[in-house]
N, C-alpha and C positions, 0 to 999 in steps of 0.2 A: 311609613318609613321615611319618606321625603320630609314630612312635617317634623318628625323627630330629629332628623339630621339638622334641619334649619334651626330648630330650637336650641339644640346643644351647641352648634357652631356660633350662634348669636351670643350665647352665654360664655363660651370658652375661647373663641377666636382661633380654634384649632382647625386644621385643614379637613376637608370633607373626606379625603381618603383615610386619614388617621382615625377619624371618628367612626366612619362606616366599618372599618376593619375591627376596631375595638368593640363596637356593638356586636358584630358577628361573633367574636371570640367570647364575649360575655354571655351571649345567647347559647353558646356551646358549653356553658358552665365552667369556663376557665376563670381562675382567680386573678386578682390584681397582681400579686407577686409573680405568678407564672407568666402573665402577659408581659409585664414590664421587664422580666429577666430573659425569657426565652422566645418572645415573639416581637422582637424589636423591628425586624424588617417589615412586618405586617402593619405595625402601628406608627412607623416613622420615628422610632426611638422615644416614645412617650414614657415618662417616669410614673411612679406610683401616685404622685399627687395629681398629675394630669388625667390619668386613668380614673382615679377616684372622683375627680370632677365630672367626668363623663357619666360615671355611675350615679352620682348625685343628681345631675340634671336629667338623666334618663328617668329616674324615679319621680322627679318633679313633673316631668312631662306626662308620665303615665297617670299620676295623681290628678293632674289638670284634665286630662282626657276622660278619666273616669267620672269626674265631677260634671264635665260638660254633658256626658251621656245621660247622667241622672237628671240634670236640669232639663235637657231637651225632652226627655221622656215625661217629666212632670208637666211641662208646658203643653206638650201634645195631648196629654190626658185632660188638661183644663181647656183645651181647644182655643188657646191664645197664641200659638206659635206662628207668627207671620214670617215671611221669607226674609224680611229685613232683620228681625230679631234673631232668627236662626243664624244668619250670616255673621252678625255681631258676636254671638256666642261662640261660633266656630272659629272666629278670628281672634278671640281673647287669648292673651299671652300670660295672664296671671290670674290668680284666684280672686283678688280684690275686684278687678274689673268684672269678672264673671259673676260674683255675688251681687255687685251693684246692678247688673242687668237683670238679675233674677229677683231682686228685692221687691219690686212692685207686685210680683205674682206669687211671692212666697206665702204659704199658709201661715197666718199669724194667730197668736193667742188672742184672747179677748182684749181689744183695744178701745180707746175712746172713739176713734174714727169708725171702727166696725159697729159700735153701738149706735153712732150717729147715722150710719147708713141704714141700719135696721129700722131706725125711726124715720126713714124717708127723707133725709136731709142732703143727699148727694146732689140733687138738682139745684138746691139753693147754693151749695158750694160752687157749682159750675157757673151760676149766675154771677156770684161775687167775683170769681176769677175772670169773667168776661169784662168786668168793670164798666158795664153799659147801663146798669139799673139806675133810674132817676129817684125812685122812692123805695129804698131798700127795706125800710121798716114795714111798709105795706106788703111788700113781697114776702118778707119773713113771716108776717102774720098768717099767711096762708098755710104755713107749715106747722102751726101750733095745734097739734092734735095728739091724743094719747099721752105718752110720757112727756111730750114737749108742751109745756103749759104756757110759757111766755115767749115773747119775741127774742129776748136775750138768750133763753134756752135754745131757740132755733139757731141764732147766730153763733152761739158758742159751739154747738154741734157741727155747724158748717165749718167753723174755724179748725176744729179737730181734724176734719177730712182734708182741708187745705194744708194743714200742718203735715199730715202724712204725705201728701203729694210733694210738698217742698222737700221733705226728708228723702224721698225716693228719686229726686232729680239728680242724675249722674253728674251734670255740669256743676251743680251747687256743691255736691259732696266732694268732687275733686278740687274745687277752689278752696273749700274749707280745709281739706286735707293738706293742700299746699301751704295755707296760712299756718296751720299747726306745725307742719314740718319745718317751716322757716322761722317762725316767731315764738313758738310755745315756750313757756317758762315752767320748770318744775320747781315747786316750792314745798317746804315741810314746816310743820308746827308740832311742838312737843305736846303730848297728851299730859296735861298738868298732873294728873293723879299718878303718873309713872315717872315724873321728873327725878325723883330721888331713888328710884329702883336701882339697885347695884348693877343688875344686868344691863340696864339702859345706858350706863356710863360709857361703855365702849362705842356707843353711837352718838355721844354728846356733840360731836362736831356737826351733826346734822339735825340738831334740835330746832334750829331756825335757819333754814338754808334755802337759797334760790339760785338757779342758774338755767342757762338755755338747755332745753331738752335735747336739741340736736348736737350739742357739744359736750354733754356730761360724759366723763370717762366711764367705761364699763364697770370698773370696780366700785366707783362711787354710786352708780345707779343700783347695782346689786346690793350694796350695803344699805342704801336708803330703803329699798324694797323689803329687805330682811327686817329692818327696824320697824317698818310698817306692819309686816306680818306678825311680828312679836308684840305689836300693840303699843310701841313706845312713841310713835309719831303718826301724823296724818299727812298724806301726800296729796298735792293738788296740781292739776295742769291748767294753765291759764294762757289766753291770748287776748288781743284787743277785740272785745265783743262788739263794740260800736262799729269798728271797721268791717267786721264779718257781717253784721246785720245790714249795714249800708249796701254791701255788695249784693246781698240777696234781694233787698228792697228794690234796688235799681234794676235788677233782673226781671222782677215781677210786676212792679207798680208803674203804671203809665201816666197817671195824673193824680189829682187831689179830689176825692169824693168819698162818700160813705163806704163804697166797696174797697177803695184803697186803704181806708182806715182799718177795715176788717182784715185785709190781707196783711197789713203791717203787724196787727196783733197776732195773727196766725203764724207769721214768720218768726216773731219773738218767741212764741210758744214752741214752734218746731226746733228752733235753735237751742233753747234751754232744756227742753224735755227729751228731744230725740237726736238731733244732729250732733251737738257738741259732746254730750255724754258718750255717744257711740263712737265718734271719730277720735275723741281724746283718749278713750280707752284703747282704741285701735292703735293710735300713735304710741301710747305707753307700751303696749304689747310689742309693737315693732321695735321700739327702743330696747325692750327687755330681750327680744330675740337677737338683736345685734350684740347686746352685752353678753348674752349667753354664748354666742358664736365666738366673741373675743375671748371670753374666759375659757371656753372649751379648747380654743386654739392654743392658749397659753398652757393649759393642762396637758394637751397632747404633746407639745414641744418638750415640756418638762419630763413627761413620762418616757418619751423616746430617749432623751438623754440619760434618764435613770436606768432604763432597761439596757441601754448600750454602755452602761458604766463599766469601768475597767475590772476584768476578772483576774483573780490570782492564778486560776487554773487548777489543775489536778495536783493539789498539795494537801498534805495531812494537816488538819487544823484543830486547834483547841479553842473552843468558843465559850465566851463568858457572858451571861446575862447578869449584869451587876445589880446589887441591892444592899441595903443596910440591914434592917431588922430581919428580913426574910433570907438574908444571905445571898451569895453569888452562885448561880446555877452554872455548872461546868459540864461541857460535853466534849468528847474526843471523836473526831470524824476521820474516816480514811480518805484517800485522795478522790474517791468518787462520791463523797458525801454520806457514806454509810455510818451509822451510829455505832461506836465501839465501846463507849463508857460514859457514864454520867454520875455526878454527885454534887453536893452542895458544900461550899466553904463559907466561913464567917469572919473575914478579915477586918470588917468595919464595925463601928459601934452598933448595938450595945455590947456584942461579944468581944470584938477587937482581937480576934485570934489571928493576927497577921503572920506570926511565926509558923503556925500550923498550916496556914494557907499557902505560904511560900514553899514549904516542904512538899505539900501535896501537889502543887502545880509543877514543881521541879520533877517530881517522880513520875507524874503523868506524861510530861513532855518527853522524858527519856523512854518510858515504857512504850509509848505509842509513836515514837520517832516523829514528834510534831515538828512541822516546818514553819508554821505561822500561827499567831494568836489573834483572834477576832474578839473585840470588846464592844458590847452594845453601847450606844451613846446616850442611854437614859440615866435614871437616878444612880448615883455613885460611880458613874463612868470615869470621871477624872481621878477619883481616889483609887479605883481599881487599876487604871492605867499606870498611876504613880507606883503602885505596889509591884506590878509586873516588871516595870523598868528597874526595880531594885534587885531582881533575881539574876543570879549569875548562872545562866544556862550553859550546859556543856557544849552545845552547838548554837551557833548564832541563829536567833529567831526574829522574824519580822513581826512587828506589833501594829495592828490596825484598829482604828475605832470605826465601827460600822453602824449605819443608821438602823434604828429599831422600828422605824415607821411601818405599821401594818403587821409587825411580827405577832402581836397579840391576837389580831384578826385571824392570821393563819393558824396559830396554835390551837384555836378553838373551833376551827373549820372541819368539815367532813373530810376534806383532803388530808389534813394533818392526822385526824383520827384513823383514817384508813392506812396511812403510812406508818403510824406509831400507835397501834391500838392498846399497847401495854404500858404506855407512858403518859404522864400528866401534861398539862399545858405548859408548865415551866420548862420541862425538858424539850418539848416541841419548839418552844420559842427560842431556846438556846441553839438548837439545831438549825433553825431558820437563819439566825445571825451568822453562824459559821458558813452555811451554804451560800449566803449572800456574798461573802468574801470570795469563795471559790468561783461562783458564777451567778452574778446578780440577775441576769435574764432568766435562767432556769428556775430560780427560786421565786422571783417576784411575779412570774406569770400565775403562780398559785394563789395570789392575793387579789381580791377585788381592787381594781386600779384606783377607785375613788378613795380607798382606805390607805393608800400609800402616803398621802399627805403632801403632795406637791400641787401647786396651783392656787386658785383664788375662788372662793364661793362655789366650790364644785357641787355642794349639796343644794344650792339655790337655782342652778340652771336646769334646763330641760333634761331630765335624766335619760330619756330614750335617746336623744341626740348625743348626749355625752357618752353613753355606753357604746353606741354605734361607732363613734369616732375613736374611742379608746381601743375597742376591739380591732379596728383597722391598724392602729399604731402598733399594738402588740403583735398582730399578724405580720406586719411589715418588718418589725425588728427581729422576730424569730426567724423569718425566712431569709433575711439579709445576713444573719449570722450562720444559719444552718444548724441542724440538730443531729446529735449522735443517737441513732435509733436504738442502740443497745444499752444506753444508760438513761435516756430521757424519761421523765415522768409522763403520765397520761395528760397532765395539764399542759406541759410543753408540747407534746405531740399533737394535741388538739388544735394548736394554732398553726401547724404546718399546712401549707397550701394543699387543698383537696382532702384533708384528713377529717377534722371535726371530732367532737367528743366520742361518738360511738366507735368510729374506726380506731381512735386512739386507744380505747379500752381493748379492742380486738387485738391490736398490735402488742399491747402490754401483756395480755393474757397468752398470746401465741409465744411471746418471748419467754415467759415464765414456764410454759409447758414444753417448749422445744429447744430452749437455749438461745444463744445469740444468733443474730442474722449474720451470715457469712458473705453475702453478696446482695446487691440491690435486686437481683432477680428473685431471690428467696422471699422478698417482701410480698410478691404476688401470691404467695401461699396463704397470706392472712385472710381469714374468712371475710367475705363481702368487700374486699378491696379489689375492685375491678380495674379494667384498663384505663378508664378516665381518671380515677383517683391516683393510679400509679403514675400516669403522665404528669398530673399536676404536682405530685409530691416528690417524686424520685430525685429531682435535682437538688432538693433542699435537705434530703436525708443523707447523713454521713455514716459510713461503716469503716471504722478504724481497723487497720491490719487486714483489710480484704485482699483476696487474691488479685483482683483487678484494682490497681491503685486509683483508677478513675472513680471508684465507688466511694472514695474519701475526698471527693472534690465537688465543685459546683457544676462540673460538666454534666449535662443531661445525657442519660443513656441513648437518646435518639441521635446524639452526636458522637458516640463512641467509635463508630466505623470511620468517621472523618479523622479522628485523632489517630486511630490505628493505621490509617492510610498515610498520614503525615510521617509516622514513625517508619513505616515500610519504605516510603519514598526517600527518607533520609538514611535508610539502611542501618537503623539502630532499633533496639527493643523499646517497648513502651516505657519501661522503667528508666531507660537511658534518656528518653525524650523529656520526661517530666522533670522539671527543675533545671533543664539545660537551656539557660537564657541565650547563650551564643547561637545555638541551633534554632531555637524558637523565634528569635527576632529576625532571622533571615528567611523564614518560610514565606513563600509567595501565596498569600491567602486566596487570590483569585482562582487558583487551581481547585479549590475545595468548595466553591459555591454550589448550592443545590437550589431546588425550587423554594424551599422554606428557610434555608440558612444562608445568610449573606455576610457582608463585611462586618456589620455591627456585632453579630453573635460570634463570629470567628475571632474578632478582636478580644471579646470577653473570654473565649476559650484559651487563647494564647496567654492572656493575663493570668488566668487561673492556673494554667500549666506551669507557669514560671514559679508560682508559690502556692501549690495545691493545698487546700484546706486551711489556708492562713486565716486566723481570726481577725476580723476587721476592727476589733476593739483594742484599745491600748491596755497594757498590763497595769495592774494595780500598783500604786506607789505609796510608800509609808509617808505619813504626815504627822507632825508634832505641833500641838498648840503651845502657846506661851505658858510655861508651868507656874509662873507667879500669879496668873490670873485665875482665881478660884470662884469668885462671885461677882455680881454686878457692882458691888461696893469697891472692888479693886480697880475699876476703870476710872480713867480721868481724860479730859479733853487733850487731844494732841498725840495720844499713844499710837504707835504703829504696831499692829498685831497680825499674826498669820490667821487665816480663816478659810473655811470651805463653804462655797455657795450651796445652800440646802433648799432654796425655793426661789422661783422666779415668777414675778407677776408683771402686769402692765405698768405698774407704778414704781418698779424697782426690783431689787433682789434681797433676800434675807441671807445672812451669813452666820454660820456657827463659828464662834470664836472660843469655844471650849467651856462655856458656862451654860446655865439653864436657859437663859434668854438669848434668842438670836437677835442680831443687830440688823437694821435696815439700811441699805444703800438706796436712797431715793434716786429716781432717774436723773434728777438735776445734779447728783453727786457722782454719777458714773463717768462723766466726760465733761470737758470744757465746751463741747459743741452739742447741738441738739441731738437727743437720743430718740430715734424713731422706734427701734426694737431693742429691748434689753438684751435679747439673745445674741445680738451682734457684738456685745461688749463682754458678756460673761456666759458661762454655761454651767449647768448643774454639776455639782461635785468638783468644780474647778478650785484649785488651791490658789489663793490670792493673798495679798497684803492689804489691810484696810487701816484707815486713820479714824480714830474716834473723834466725832464732832460734838456730840452732845449726849449726856446721860441723864435720864429722868428716872431716878430710883423709885419714886412713888408709883409711877405708872409702868415701871419695868420696861421702859423703851430706850433703845440705844440707836443713835443716828451715826452712820458711818459714811466714809468716803473711800472710793476705790483709789488706792495709792499706786501710782505708776512710776 
């Protein structure tokens, strides 16, 4: 435990008390959202990110310790574990150092050095390394037997053994690592046979490229590696080989004689055949891991913004999945997202029945008392929006254009089939569009996050790390908003702290069989939902219209008695206390401290009681594109246009300006000053004004500038 604490503190710079308490809570199967929300006194008010870091480094430490144990066991079995080596292994703080220590003893596949040893050449290699032999050829002649026919055969075999020793020297490996880290260049060359390949053209900026490996931006490295994987370019890592070889020679060679000449040859062989290929690959892998981490961070930030996007709320919605030849798929949803009606209209070419479409939409809007219209932003979106705006509805309706990203993935998924077994993918897709307007979070959790289409090169990064990070983001978003247990899907429930997929199904089934939950206490009746799961989940589950108003708040049941005592002390009812800012702000919180609940949690309780069940998200706002811009051909330099940020990357953000192609605001065009983080200047789905800087119709690229 002491070593674990030291390791995590060295990585996070958090206090020992905070780390120790957090680890104890994690070991009790507490979740990150629960710890950060309801155990602030124990952790010293750590947030989700800090607790997530503790989890990350705890996992790293445990992986390191597991590897140490495996290596120590292997060395013990080989009877080569000295006290000095054991101490070095136990003191290792990273896997690279650990593997370097193990390298000389690692069981190897058949190598040139191993073959030379079997031919009895290790003593000759030791003689050469001693650099004391006066007549090396005569000495080497003694080793010419069996497969070793000539003196040169003997010397060559000895050099292979020396090359392996050089490769296994920790000091040499670390020096070369440092040189690669500081000075390595990554360069590319086009594969000539692929130069005219149409798919290769999107990578043409990297057909003949070179820059510092340590400085290459993550998006560029990932693009280059993708181009290499697809066979369009070859990638090479280079450093000053002469400088590297001089360092090794100076380390090993003491004078000038025949032995020194052989060592120099062995060093050159070790560098070209063993050291540089291994360590340059390691450096490239490290760079790839950093690029992955950067790309995953961008994706995670985007996903969080998308999931916490503005909901319209419980409104009756008419949703349209637009199309030309196949028509526009229409669904009518009730305020809870239930499907009430579906059909197809054909207002656009080739049928062009706009009059019939207008009549149909008008009658549906009246029949189902529609309050808002959601239009997917794909093919025929602008034309459909223009049609809707021509309709004179009896009641004023809000019209929204909604992102379709991932809707097709959802519509073909098992979740969608289970929800709508009697409808085809087109109807399910339209339902998804409508529900995204009502509550983006509740709908988007049903879709594999990688398919939502925000981020950069998400399919090229480490998929396990990406999935793990995105799951944490979704979990944090769901729990920060809270979930109505009586309307939530199994997908949404599964992300609630302490629940998971199986319990989510049990809750869903129990609700279908027994009706709605009337209080948080009734949640305990769900099969296999024990005390620990209830403790972790209860504060994040909401029950609207419950007898106890606290059941529709983020106040945890463990604190109900405290709130009831506050009301009693103030001589008012619980209902009169909730929402009463005047009374709540005057309460002396010190009177209500307990062993586990202190000032931080009590402040959260007061804040929640002032506005119980308040959604932390902003409400959805109507947005209108410039109606005169229909295609990229309508754009010209200098235009000012309204747009919506639809993706954020490390090199800038993409903006939907109402046409098929999104425009790019490069980081250099976001501000007059240096931009460290794009998210500090724009956020996903933000409505902004942009200036058109450049239009490349042939390549379908639009360069924009943020207008302030």
